[in-house]
BAFI-854622 format. One record per residue (C-alpha): residue number from 0; residue in one letter; z, x, y. Coordinates in steps of 0.001 Angstrom, whole numbers, plus 524288, in hexadecimal, padded with zeros to 5 digits. Layout:
N
NODE kolti dodo     z     x     y
NODE   NUM    A     Z     X     Y
...
END
This chain:
572
NODE kolti dodo     z     x     y
NODE     0    X 84641 3D05F 8CA98
NODE     1    X 851A0 3D90F 8C6A5
NODE     2    X 85FCA 3D558 8C6EF
NODE     3    X 86BCE 3DDC1 8C81B
NODE     4    X 87790 3DA7D 8BFF1
NODE     5    X 8852F 3E055 8BF4F
NODE     6    X 88C23 3E2CF 8B294
NODE     7    X 896A7 3D8EE 8AF61
NODE     8    X 8A447 3DD4B 8ACA2
NODE     9    X 8A55D 3E322 89F30
NODE    10    X 8ADF5 3DD2F 894D1
NODE    11    X 8B239 3E341 8883F
NODE    12    X 8ADDD 3DCA4 87BB6
NODE    13    X 8B6E3 3DA09 87041
NODE    14    X 8B96F 3E5C4 867C2
NODE    15    X 8B826 3EFBE 872E4
NODE    16    X 8C438 3F6E4 8776F
NODE    17    X 8CA7B 3F087 88338
NODE    18    X 8CDB1 3FDAE 88900
NODE    19    X 8BFFB 4018C 88D18
NODE    20    X 8BE69 40E41 89427
NODE    21    X 8C06C 40E3C 8A2B6
NODE    22    X 8B283 41315 8A549
NODE    23    X 8AC90 406EE 89F1A
NODE    24    X 8B5BC 3FE5B 8A70F
NODE    25    X 8B218 40571 8B37B
NODE    26    X 8A3B0 40302 8B096
NODE    27    X 8A70D 3F4CB 8AE3C
NODE    28    X 8AD3D 3F366 8BB92
NODE    29    X 8A0E0 3F827 8C268
NODE    30    X 89762 3F0D3 8B983
NODE    31    X 892F7 3E7E3 8C495
NODE    32    X 88D01 3F39D 8CB41
NODE    33    X 88332 3F5A4 8C02E
NODE    34    X 875E5 3EFA1 8C36C
NODE    35    X 86CC6 3EA0F 8B911
NODE    36    X 85E7C 3E771 8BC21
NODE    37    X 856D1 3E014 8B1AE
NODE    38    X 84806 3E00C 8B271
NODE    39    X 842B6 3D5C4 8B17B
NODE    40    X 84E0E 3CD15 8B519
NODE    41    X 849C8 3C3A3 8AA77
NODE    42    X 8447A 3CA63 89E6C
NODE    43    X 83684 3C7A7 89A0A
NODE    44    X 83043 3C6F5 88C9A
NODE    45    X 823E7 3CF39 88C92
NODE    46    X 81BEA 3D342 880E8
NODE    47    X 8262F 3CD51 87803
NODE    48    X 830D0 3D62B 87D92
NODE    49    X 83B75 3D502 887E0
NODE    50    X 83C0E 3E109 8909C
NODE    51    X 8488B 3E483 897BD
NODE    52    X 84AE2 3EDF1 8A2FB
NODE    53    X 85851 3EFF9 8A904
NODE    54    X 85C23 3F949 8B3E4
NODE    55    X 86AE1 3FB82 8B460
NODE    56    X 87086 40278 8C039
NODE    57    X 87DE6 408BA 8BE6A
NODE    58    X 8850E 40BC9 8CB38
NODE    59    X 88B2E 418E6 8CE18
NODE    60    X 89820 41C27 8C780
NODE    61    X 89673 41100 8BDEE
NODE    62    X 8927A 41668 8B0C5
NODE    63    X 89E15 41E28 8ABB5
NODE    64    X 89B0D 42B98 8A670
NODE    65    X 8A0FF 42989 898E1
NODE    66    X 89BE6 41BA9 89683
NODE    67    X 8900E 417CD 88E5B
NODE    68    X 889C3 40A70 88DD9
NODE    69    X 880C0 40344 8846F
NODE    70    X 879A3 3F821 88B4C
NODE    71    X 8711F 3EE7D 883E8
NODE    72    X 86914 3E3BF 88A84
NODE    73    X 8690D 3D782 88210
NODE    74    X 86170 3CAC6 8833C
NODE    75    X 86A4E 3BFDA 87EA3
NODE    76    X 86500 3B253 87BFD
NODE    77    X 86844 3A662 873F6
NODE    78    X 86B40 3AA41 865F8
NODE    79    X 86748 3B84F 867BC
NODE    80    X 86666 3C4CF 86F56
NODE    81    X 85DB8 3D0D9 87006
NODE    82    X 8623A 3DE37 87489
NODE    83    X 85A32 3E7E3 87C1F
NODE    84    X 85BC8 3F667 879C8
NODE    85    X 86958 3FBFE 87CCD
NODE    86    X 86A9A 40537 88871
NODE    87    X 874FC 41007 887E1
NODE    88    X 87ACA 41606 8944D
NODE    89    X 88540 42051 895F7
NODE    90    X 88D7F 4272F 8A013
NODE    91    X 88BD6 43560 8A3AA
NODE    92    X 8963B 43ABF 89A6E
NODE    93    X 89277 43315 88E48
NODE    94    X 88C84 43B4C 8837B
NODE    95    X 88065 4339E 87F73
NODE    96    X 871FB 43158 88170
NODE    97    X 87274 424D8 88972
NODE    98    X 86D96 423CB 89762
NODE    99    X 877C3 42933 8A0CC
NODE   100    X 87C74 42195 8ACB1
NODE   101    X 88244 42AE9 8B6D0
NODE   102    X 88FE6 42781 8BB8A
NODE   103    X 88F1E 42BFE 8C9AA
NODE   104    X 8817C 4271C 8CD4A
NODE   105    X 87F16 41C39 8C39F
NODE   106    X 870F9 41944 8BFB4
NODE   107    X 8670E 40ED4 8BC5B
NODE   108    X 863E4 40D46 8AE04
NODE   109    X 856FE 406D9 8A9F3
NODE   110    X 855A9 3FFE4 89D06
NODE   111    X 849FE 3F9CD 8961A
NODE   112    X 848C9 3F343 888F1
NODE   113    X 84220 3E7E3 88233
NODE   114    X 84457 3DE45 87737
NODE   115    X 83B58 3D4A8 8700E
NODE   116    X 83AD2 3C750 87662
NODE   117    X 84055 3BB3F 86FB1
NODE   118    X 83EE8 3AD5A 874C1
NODE   119    X 84DA8 3AB6B 87530
NODE   120    X 84E52 3B5D5 87FDB
NODE   121    X 84876 3AC7C 889DA
NODE   122    X 8562A 3A821 88D7C
NODE   123    X 85ED8 3B402 88C24
NODE   124    X 86880 3BD0D 892E4
NODE   125    X 865C9 3CB75 894BE
NODE   126    X 872E9 3D21A 89325
NODE   127    X 877E1 3E008 892CA
NODE   128    X 88150 3E3CD 887F4
NODE   129    X 88906 3EFFF 88BBC
NODE   130    X 8924A 3F855 883D3
NODE   131    X 89958 40323 88B47
NODE   132    X 89FAC 40EC7 884C5
NODE   133    X 8A8E3 419B4 888B0
NODE   134    X 8AD33 4229C 87DEE
NODE   135    X 8B1B2 41A28 872B9
NODE   136    X 8B392 40E2F 87B30
NODE   137    X 8A91A 40397 87C54
NODE   138    X 8A838 3F77C 88490
NODE   139    X 89E6C 3EC69 88313
NODE   140    X 89AC1 3E5BD 88FA8
NODE   141    X 89812 3D75B 890A2
NODE   142    X 88962 3D4B4 89055
NODE   143    X 8837A 3D3C3 89DD1
NODE   144    X 8782A 3CA51 8A06D
NODE   145    X 86DCC 3D0CD 8A8DB
NODE   146    X 86240 3C7B8 8A681
NODE   147    X 85E36 3BAA3 8A102
NODE   148    X 852C0 3B5DB 89919
NODE   149    X 84547 3BAC9 89523
NODE   150    X 838B1 3B5D8 89B27
NODE   151    X 82FC4 3B342 88F88
NODE   152    X 8238C 3ADD1 89603
NODE   153    X 81B27 3B6EE 88DB8
NODE   154    X 81F20 3AF79 8818F
NODE   155    X 8186A 3A32B 88676
NODE   156    X 80B49 3A8D1 88245
NODE   157    X 80453 39F02 879A6
NODE   158    X 8022A 3A62D 86CD4
NODE   159    X 7F69F 39DF7 868AF
NODE   160    X 7EBDD 3A7FC 8667F
NODE   161    X 7DDD4 3A38A 867F2
NODE   162    X 7D548 3A33A 85BDC
NODE   163    X 7C679 3A44C 85BA7
NODE   164    X 7BD34 39B86 8541E
NODE   165    X 7B269 3A0D2 84B7C
NODE   166    X 7A73C 39A70 852CE
NODE   167    X 79CF5 3924B 84C08
NODE   168    X 78E74 3943E 84E2E
NODE   169    X 78B6F 385BC 84D60
NODE   170    X 77F05 38143 8542A
NODE   171    X 77BFB 372E8 85468
NODE   172    X 76DC8 37565 857CF
NODE   173    X 76731 380DC 8511F
NODE   174    X 7599B 3855C 854FE
NODE   175    X 75062 3875C 84985
NODE   176    X 7429D 38C5A 847BD
NODE   177    X 738D9 38AEB 83CC2
NODE   178    X 72C60 392ED 83C64
NODE   179    X 71F9A 392BB 834ED
NODE   180    X 71258 3990D 836E5
NODE   181    X 7044B 396DE 83302
NODE   182    X 6FB07 3A26C 831DD
NODE   183    X 6EC94 3A31D 83508
NODE   184    X 6E138 3AB06 83014
NODE   185    X 6DB87 3B508 83940
NODE   186    X 6D43E 3AF0B 844CA
NODE   187    X 6D768 3A151 83FCC
NODE   188    X 6DF33 395E3 8456E
NODE   189    X 6DDD2 38D27 83982
NODE   190    X 6EA6C 3894B 832A0
NODE   191    X 6E894 38B6C 8241E
NODE   192    X 6EDBB 3817B 81A4C
NODE   193    X 6F672 38B87 813AB
NODE   194    X 6FD32 38DB2 820BF
NODE   195    X 6FF56 37F34 822DB
NODE   196    X 705A2 37D91 81591
NODE   197    X 70E12 389C2 81579
NODE   198    X 71C79 3883A 81208
NODE   199    X 71FDF 38D86 81F5E
NODE   200    X 71849 382CB 8263D
NODE   201    X 71DAE 3783E 81D3A
NODE   202    X 72B91 37C4E 820A8
NODE   203    X 72827 37C45 82F08
NODE   204    X 722E9 36E6D 82E53
NODE   205    X 72F1C 369E3 82742
NODE   206    X 737BD 37067 83150
NODE   207    X 7306F 36A1E 83CAC
NODE   208    X 73207 35CC9 8366A
NODE   209    X 7407B 35F29 833D8
NODE   210    X 74300 363C1 841BB
NODE   211    X 73BAE 3582E 84771
NODE   212    X 741F0 34D90 83F32
NODE   213    X 74FC3 351EE 83BE8
NODE   214    X 75AF4 34CB5 84425
NODE   215    X 761C1 359D2 843B1
NODE   216    X 755FC 36196 84894
NODE   217    X 74DBD 362AF 854D7
NODE   218    X 73FA0 36766 8550A
NODE   219    X 73EE3 36EF8 861D1
NODE   220    X 73171 374FB 86173
NODE   221    X 726CD 37BC0 859B9
NODE   222    X 720CE 38894 85DEA
NODE   223    X 712CF 38B07 8596D
NODE   224    X 70F35 39943 85AEF
NODE   225    X 70155 39D5C 857B7
NODE   226    X 6FCD5 3AB7A 856BF
NODE   227    X 6F0C8 3B3D4 85490
NODE   228    X 6F187 3C166 84EE9
NODE   229    X 6EE59 3CCC4 85833
NODE   230    X 6E117 3CFD2 8528D
NODE   231    X 6D49E 3CB6C 8593C
NODE   232    X 6D282 3C919 867B7
NODE   233    X 6DCC4 3C2F1 8705E
NODE   234    X 6D37C 3B811 87469
NODE   235    X 6D0C0 3B453 86657
NODE   236    X 6DF02 3B521 86240
NODE   237    X 6E34D 3AC82 86D7D
NODE   238    X 6D9A5 3A1D4 8699D
NODE   239    X 6DD9D 3A340 85B67
NODE   240    X 6EC25 3A237 85E3B
NODE   241    X 6EA12 395F3 86669
NODE   242    X 6E20B 38FAA 85B71
NODE   243    X 6ECF9 392B4 851EF
NODE   244    X 6F6B8 38C8D 85B44
NODE   245    X 6EE92 38012 85C6B
NODE   246    X 6ECD5 37F23 84DD1
NODE   247    X 6FAF5 381DA 84A35
NODE   248    X 7001C 37832 85458
NODE   249    X 6F71A 36D7F 84F7A
NODE   250    X 6FA90 37064 84179
NODE   251    X 7094B 36FC3 843DA
NODE   252    X 7089B 36327 84BB4
NODE   253    X 70033 35CFF 84129
NODE   254    X 70A31 36068 836D4
NODE   255    X 71527 35AA8 83F23
NODE   256    X 70D7D 34DFB 840C2
NODE   257    X 70BFB 34D43 8320C
NODE   258    X 71AC8 34DEF 83153
NODE   259    X 71B70 342D7 83B49
NODE   260    X 72252 34B07 8456C
NODE   261    X 72115 3459C 85329
NODE   262    X 723D2 35329 8588D
NODE   263    X 715C9 35703 85566
NODE   264    X 71157 34FE3 861A9
NODE   265    X 71B41 356A9 86A65
NODE   266    X 713BA 361D1 870B4
NODE   267    X 7201D 366E2 8772F
NODE   268    X 72571 369F0 869BD
NODE   269    X 71B2A 37450 86758
NODE   270    X 71ACF 38182 86DF3
NODE   271    X 70E7B 38975 86BD1
NODE   272    X 70CC4 3981E 86CAD
NODE   273    X 70046 39FDA 86B22
NODE   274    X 6FFE3 3AE96 86904
NODE   275    X 6F201 3B3DE 86936
NODE   276    X 6F56B 3C111 8634F
NODE   277    X 7026B 3C254 85C87
NODE   278    X 70584 3D079 85F5E
NODE   279    X 71420 3CDBC 85EEE
NODE   280    X 712F3 3C83D 85139
NODE   281    X 70A0E 3D385 84D91
NODE   282    X 71420 3DD9C 851F0
NODE   283    X 71F36 3D6ED 84AD8
NODE   284    X 71761 3D5E7 83E4C
NODE   285    X 71399 3E429 83F3C
NODE   286    X 721B9 3E85C 8411B
NODE   287    X 7259E 3E0ED 834E7
NODE   288    X 71A41 3E607 82CAC
NODE   289    X 7189A 3F1FA 8241C
NODE   290    X 70AA8 3F468 8287F
NODE   291    X 7066B 40294 828E4
NODE   292    X 7059D 4080D 836AB
NODE   293    X 70D28 3FC70 83C23
NODE   294    X 7143D 40592 84592
NODE   295    X 70711 409BA 84AEC
NODE   296    X 70313 3FB92 84CC1
NODE   297    X 70FFA 3F878 85396
NODE   298    X 70DE5 40422 85C8B
NODE   299    X 700BA 3FE6F 8607C
NODE   300    X 70775 3F1BB 8641E
NODE   301    X 7116E 3F8DB 86C72
NODE   302    X 70723 40129 87345
NODE   303    X 6FD16 3F69B 87687
NODE   304    X 6FE98 3E8F8 87C25
NODE   305    X 6F02C 3E573 87CFF
NODE   306    X 6ECE9 3DCD5 87123
NODE   307    X 6DF23 3E24E 86F65
NODE   308    X 6E3FE 3F05A 86FE4
NODE   309    X 6EEAA 3ED2B 86625
NODE   310    X 6E50B 3E6D7 85CAF
NODE   311    X 6DB73 3F225 85DC2
NODE   312    X 6E5BC 3FCA3 85BB1
NODE   313    X 6EBB8 3F59B 85010
NODE   314    X 6DE67 3F3F9 84997
NODE   315    X 6DC6E 4028C 84B2C
NODE   316    X 6E822 4049F 8423C
NODE   317    X 6DFDE 40226 8364C
NODE   318    X 6EA96 40506 82C7A
NODE   319    X 6F2D4 3FA05 831DB
NODE   320    X 6E943 3EFDF 83694
NODE   321    X 6E52C 3EAD7 8292E
NODE   322    X 6F36F 3E843 825AA
NODE   323    X 6F593 3E1F3 832EA
NODE   324    X 6EA0C 3D8D6 830B7
NODE   325    X 6EF3B 3D505 82363
NODE   326    X 6FDFB 3D470 825C2
NODE   327    X 70090 3D241 83435
NODE   328    X 6F5C3 3CACC 83AE4
NODE   329    X 6F55B 3BEF5 83186
NODE   330    X 703A2 3BC2F 834B0
NODE   331    X 7008A 3BB7A 84319
NODE   332    X 6F5CE 3B12E 841F3
NODE   333    X 6FEFA 3A5B6 84200
NODE   334    X 7050C 399C4 84845
NODE   335    X 713CA 39993 847EF
NODE   336    X 71B63 38CC6 8488E
NODE   337    X 72980 38DA4 84D6C
NODE   338    X 73151 38106 84C97
NODE   339    X 73D36 38090 85594
NODE   340    X 747B1 376E5 8518F
NODE   341    X 75639 37436 8529A
NODE   342    X 75FDB 37109 847E3
NODE   343    X 76A27 36791 84CE0
NODE   344    X 7776B 368ED 84662
NODE   345    X 78268 35F31 84432
NODE   346    X 78895 35871 84FD3
NODE   347    X 79704 35AD6 852A9
NODE   348    X 79A50 34D97 84CE7
NODE   349    X 792C1 350BD 84077
NODE   350    X 79951 35DED 83F4B
NODE   351    X 7A6DE 357FD 840AF
NODE   352    X 7A3D5 34DE7 83643
NODE   353    X 79DF7 357AC 82CAE
NODE   354    X 7A8E2 3618D 82EE4
NODE   355    X 7B27C 35722 82A9B
NODE   356    X 7AAE2 35046 81FE6
NODE   357    X 7A173 35A36 81A53
NODE   358    X 7A325 367FE 81FCB
NODE   359    X 79AB4 36DB5 814F9
NODE   360    X 78EE8 3680F 81C2D
NODE   361    X 79145 37138 82793
NODE   362    X 78DFD 37F8F 828D3
NODE   363    X 797D9 3896A 82DD0
NODE   364    X 793A2 38890 83C10
NODE   365    X 79441 379C7 83BD5
NODE   366    X 7A1CB 379FB 835A7
NODE   367    X 7A73D 383C4 83F59
NODE   368    X 7A1D2 37BF6 84AAA
NODE   369    X 7A650 36EFC 844FF
NODE   370    X 7B455 373E4 84474
NODE   371    X 7B449 375B6 85330
NODE   372    X 7B0E7 36758 85512
NODE   373    X 7BDFE 362D9 84FA6
NODE   374    X 7C9DD 361B6 8587C
NODE   375    X 7D4CB 36248 84E6C
NODE   376    X 7D880 36F23 847EA
NODE   377    X 7D9A9 368C7 83A8B
NODE   378    X 7CB95 36408 83B44
NODE   379    X 7C6DE 37130 84029
NODE   380    X 7CE1E 37812 83543
NODE   381    X 7C819 36F1B 82B15
NODE   382    X 7BA5B 372C2 82F7A
NODE   383    X 7BD80 3813B 82F9D
NODE   384    X 7C347 3802F 821FA
NODE   385    X 7B66D 37A32 81D70
NODE   386    X 7AF43 3855D 8240A
NODE   387    X 7B7C1 38F4B 81CF2
NODE   388    X 7B4DE 388B8 80FFC
NODE   389    X 7A62D 3873A 811EA
NODE   390    X 7A3D9 3944A 8188D
NODE   391    X 7AE40 39D8C 8134B
NODE   392    X 7A738 3A99F 8183D
NODE   393    X 7A6C0 3A566 82670
NODE   394    X 7B258 3AAF1 82E04
NODE   395    X 7B1BB 3A066 83876
NODE   396    X 7B6C6 3956B 82FCF
NODE   397    X 7C30E 39D2B 82CA4
NODE   398    X 7C4CF 3A20E 83A82
NODE   399    X 7C367 39490 84083
NODE   400    X 7CC45 38E3B 83674
NODE   401    X 7D650 398AF 839A5
NODE   402    X 7D4D2 395C8 8480A
NODE   403    X 7D81F 38776 845EE
NODE   404    X 7E394 38AD0 83D0B
NODE   405    X 7E8B6 3941D 8476D
NODE   406    X 7E80D 3896E 851A4
NODE   407    X 7EF6E 38087 8484F
NODE   408    X 7FA50 38A8A 84708
NODE   409    X 7F711 38E06 838FB
NODE   410    X 7F691 39C76 83C21
NODE   411    X 7F7DA 3A201 82E62
NODE   412    X 7EC99 399A2 8296E
NODE   413    X 7E498 39D6A 83544
NODE   414    X 7E71A 3ABBB 83284
NODE   415    X 7E213 3AA41 8248E
NODE   416    X 7D567 3A42C 82963
NODE   417    X 7D3A5 3AE8F 833E6
NODE   418    X 7D59D 3B940 829CF
NODE   419    X 7CB52 3B2EE 8211D
NODE   420    X 7C203 3B255 82CB2
NODE   421    X 7C4BD 3C0AD 82F43
NODE   422    X 7C149 3C40E 82134
NODE   423    X 7B438 3BD1D 822DF
NODE   424    X 7B153 3C300 83041
NODE   425    X 7B90F 3CF83 831D1
NODE   426    X 7BCD7 3D382 83FA8
NODE   427    X 7B6EE 3C744 84573
NODE   428    X 7BC85 3C686 85363
NODE   429    X 7BEDF 3B7D5 85256
NODE   430    X 7C6CE 3B94E 845E8
NODE   431    X 7CE07 3C528 84B55
NODE   432    X 7D26D 3BD18 856F7
NODE   433    X 7D757 3B24A 84E31
NODE   434    X 7DED0 3BBAC 8456D
NODE   435    X 7E4A7 3C11B 851F2
NODE   436    X 7E8A3 3B360 85603
NODE   437    X 7F035 3B20D 84947
NODE   438    X 7F6E3 3BF2C 84B34
NODE   439    X 7FA67 3BBA5 85940
NODE   440    X 7FF9B 3AE6B 85531
NODE   441    X 8080B 3B52E 84AFC
NODE   442    X 80D56 3BEBB 85517
NODE   443    X 80645 3CADE 85035
NODE   444    X 80165 3CFD2 85D54
NODE   445    X 7FD32 3DD14 85833
NODE   446    X 7F455 3D790 84DA6
NODE   447    X 7EF4B 3CD13 856E2
NODE   448    X 7EAFB 3D792 86073
NODE   449    X 7E378 3DE82 855A7
NODE   450    X 7DC38 3D204 85229
NODE   451    X 7D932 3CE90 8604B
NODE   452    X 7D42C 3DC4A 86283
NODE   453    X 7CA47 3D9E2 857A5
NODE   454    X 7C6BF 3CC71 85D0E
NODE   455    X 7BF4A 3D118 86909
NODE   456    X 7B401 3C806 86BD4
NODE   457    X 7B9D9 3BC30 86508
NODE   458    X 7BBF4 3B506 871E2
NODE   459    X 7C5A7 3B2AF 87CDE
NODE   460    X 7CFAF 3AEE2 872AF
NODE   461    X 7D1DF 3BD48 86F99
NODE   462    X 7D60C 3C0A4 87D71
NODE   463    X 7DE84 3B485 87DEA
NODE   464    X 7E5AC 3B91D 871D0
NODE   465    X 7E6F0 3C6D6 87746
NODE   466    X 7ECF2 3C0AD 8836A
NODE   467    X 7F78C 3BA62 87B23
NODE   468    X 7FABA 3C78E 87510
NODE   469    X 7FB1F 3CE1A 88261
NODE   470    X 8052C 3C428 88728
NODE   471    X 80D70 3C61E 87B04
NODE   472    X 80D00 3D4D7 87D37
NODE   473    X 810D4 3D364 88B78
NODE   474    X 803CF 3D86D 890B8
NODE   475    X 8017E 3CD85 89A67
NODE   476    X 7F6A7 3D3B1 8A288
NODE   477    X 7EE9B 3D5F0 8964A
NODE   478    X 7F145 3C7F2 8921E
NODE   479    X 7EC29 3C2EE 89F2C
NODE   480    X 7DF98 3CA9B 89D2B
NODE   481    X 7DDC0 3C5A0 88F4D
NODE   482    X 7DF58 3B761 89341
NODE   483    X 7D5CD 3B912 89E7C
NODE   484    X 7D139 3AC12 8A410
NODE   485    X 7D83C 3A3F6 899CD
NODE   486    X 7E05E 39900 89FD3
NODE   487    X 7E922 39762 893E9
NODE   488    X 7F802 397E8 894F1
NODE   489    X 7F865 3A55E 88EA4
NODE   490    X 7EF82 3AABC 89940
NODE   491    X 7F841 3A4AB 8A39B
NODE   492    X 8045D 3AA1E 89CE3
NODE   493    X 7FE81 3B7CA 89CC7
NODE   494    X 7FC57 3B6E0 8AB72
NODE   495    X 80A2B 3B207 8ADDF
NODE   496    X 80F9C 3BD65 8A619
NODE   497    X 806C3 3C6D1 8AD89
NODE   498    X 80B90 3C157 8BA80
NODE   499    X 7FF06 3BA15 8BDF0
NODE   500    X 80523 3ACF0 8C122
NODE   501    X 7F9CE 3A7BD 8C942
NODE   502    X 7EFB9 3AAE6 8BED0
NODE   503    X 7F882 3A507 8B46E
NODE   504    X 7F9CB 39880 8BC4F
NODE   505    X 7EB14 397B8 8BE41
NODE   506    X 7E908 398AB 8AF99
NODE   507    X 7F34F 38E6B 8ACC0
NODE   508    X 7ED76 384FF 8B69E
NODE   509    X 7DFCB 3872A 8B10A
NODE   510    X 7E38E 3865F 8A2BB
NODE   511    X 7E831 37B8F 899DB
NODE   512    X 7F414 374A2 89F59
NODE   513    X 7FCEA 375D3 8937E
NODE   514    X 80BDA 37674 89396
NODE   515    X 80C3E 3854A 892D7
NODE   516    X 8032B 3861F 89E92
NODE   517    X 80CDE 37E28 8A686
NODE   518    X 81813 38680 8A161
NODE   519    X 81186 392F8 8A5F5
NODE   520    X 80F03 38CD9 8B33F
NODE   521    X 81DA6 38A70 8B3F7
NODE   522    X 82018 398C0 8B0C3
NODE   523    X 81700 39CB7 8BBE3
NODE   524    X 81E7B 3936C 8C4B2
NODE   525    X 82B52 39A03 8C0F9
NODE   526    X 825A9 3A783 8C36C
NODE   527    X 82072 3A37B 8D0C5
NODE   528    X 82C8F 39BB4 8D4AF
NODE   529    X 82532 38ECA 8D52D
NODE   530    X 82F7D 38516 8D0A8
NODE   531    X 82670 3794D 8D156
NODE   532    X 81C6F 38040 8C8F5
NODE   533    X 826D9 38348 8BEF6
NODE   534    X 82C12 37579 8BDB3
NODE   535    X 81F19 36E4F 8BE58
NODE   536    X 818A3 3767C 8B3D7
NODE   537    X 8247D 3781B 8AB28
NODE   538    X 825F8 3694D 8AAD3
NODE   539    X 817C1 367B3 8A67C
NODE   540    X 8194F 37266 89C58
NODE   541    X 82569 36C6F 8963B
NODE   542    X 81FB3 35EBB 8967C
NODE   543    X 813EC 363C5 88F09
NODE   544    X 81BA1 36C08 8856E
NODE   545    X 82A1D 36929 883CE
NODE   546    X 82C60 37612 87CD2
NODE   547    X 82A4F 37D0C 889C9
NODE   548    X 8372D 37769 88ECA
NODE   549    X 83F33 3807D 88646
NODE   550    X 83683 38BFA 889E3
NODE   551    X 8380F 3898C 8986B
NODE   552    X 846CB 387CF 89731
NODE   553    X 847F6 395AE 891D1
NODE   554    X 83CEA 39BED 8999D
NODE   555    X 84213 3A610 8A32F
NODE   556    X 835FE 3A3C6 8AB7C
NODE   557    X 83D56 3978F 8AFC9
NODE   558    X 84AFF 39D8C 8B045
NODE   559    X 84D2C 399F0 8BE78
NODE   560    X 84A67 38BB7 8BB14
NODE   561    X 853CC 38A87 8AF98
NODE   562    X 85D99 38318 8B812
NODE   563    X 85344 37B66 8BF78
NODE   564    X 854B6 36CC0 8BCF5
NODE   565    X 84610 36A4E 8BC0F
NODE   566    X 84478 375A5 8B2AE
NODE   567    X 84F92 370DA 8AA28
NODE   568    X 849D7 3631C 8A9DD
NODE   569    X 83C68 36828 8A5F7
NODE   570    X 8415B 370F2 89B18
NODE   571    X 84C2B 368BC 89520
END
């Protein structure tokens, strides 16, 4: 809304000649005919600035031809004032460069300016200081109040940037496998003694026993895969592979019984596979070999799928077949044992205890995960400090310690840890976000934007932080987009500032019911002329946070309630 104001009668200040020129006095007499239109009626802080627009309409035969004027809008508030840019005007016969106001027709003069916002401006008077001049004579007019207060809803943005944790890769249950193989002579299914006593088989037996008997392991199954090499007839190879499977299964179960493992009798534990002709293994072995003409052999495999044709064609490559018989085929005459087990890590209770009493017993993933199990920041920080000490080359310990310090308000210490993390993992999006959070907290919006630009992919926290910056820069539509579906008070505030009162209210009703949420509901009530909504929510806000009383008492959003008895009671 705009309001039209007349100029008050002018009075001469001390030190100015009492005999002012008649032209100035004539302008004074008709001052009530001058119309002032201030837009907006109540000034608004946006992007850290206060913008001012005034349209001044001078009537015909008002502005004397030999008079010049210097007009300066000033915001005056308790213990201070801030002047906008001075505007110079002049009559038609004044020699100067100021804007001319015609005498006969009058005119409308438009003025715009801005000043940096200060909190004291919330309760203030917008006044016009005018000095008129004709020749050598000057006359200072009494300041005229043409507006009151500055709406500073933008400044309620919660400047608590979101930090991102360096995630652990902790797995309580880790799948493991242990393999061993026994090899057979050509056309044989007998297990030779040197195969039974190989180091590989000894380790396999020990692993099976460990997995079956340890409290922190589970033995999930044993695959027994028996193969025949792709030489000879398919019928013979199939019988041979099955004999090898029977023999290897019996052998393994016998060894488990010797180790007194009950699992040997559990048939469901064993999964058996038989491959009559291991062409897949043959191809892989050929690809890894240095055998002459191996490319020719591989071409045969790609051209023919019939086993007999493959075998015949390969045997025809005389230069290669001898090497194949010596180097490749013996490796395919085998039974492969694959033990599937699980390693069970510490319980949460054990991790908490060890993190406190003996953190050196934990690896880096266990430490990082253990820290998340604590509720208090001091305990979390202690675990992260241990992680930094034990694993000084892992960026996550420093990053996560910095995150906790930041949440504790120890911003400078947090910055040091984030910078260390950045030196260990340069340009890491998580660390870039957290360095941006420090810059934003310290008021360096430009540097914060640079960091957040490099933090793409770090998580929703990045957009949240960009939303805070957008509010501070007065770009409310962009802020709304950054906050997206977030139901936090900052997201609601962005919608209020963008004029989306219904969406803002939906977010506030869906989000955490904290004092600031109630306060913003009261603001929406004031903007929608819902007096009950104002009083009900403002009361809850001030009961939850007494510091909001002083804010409300100087908040021009509630200007029309300043004399309301309920409002006064709530905010006193």
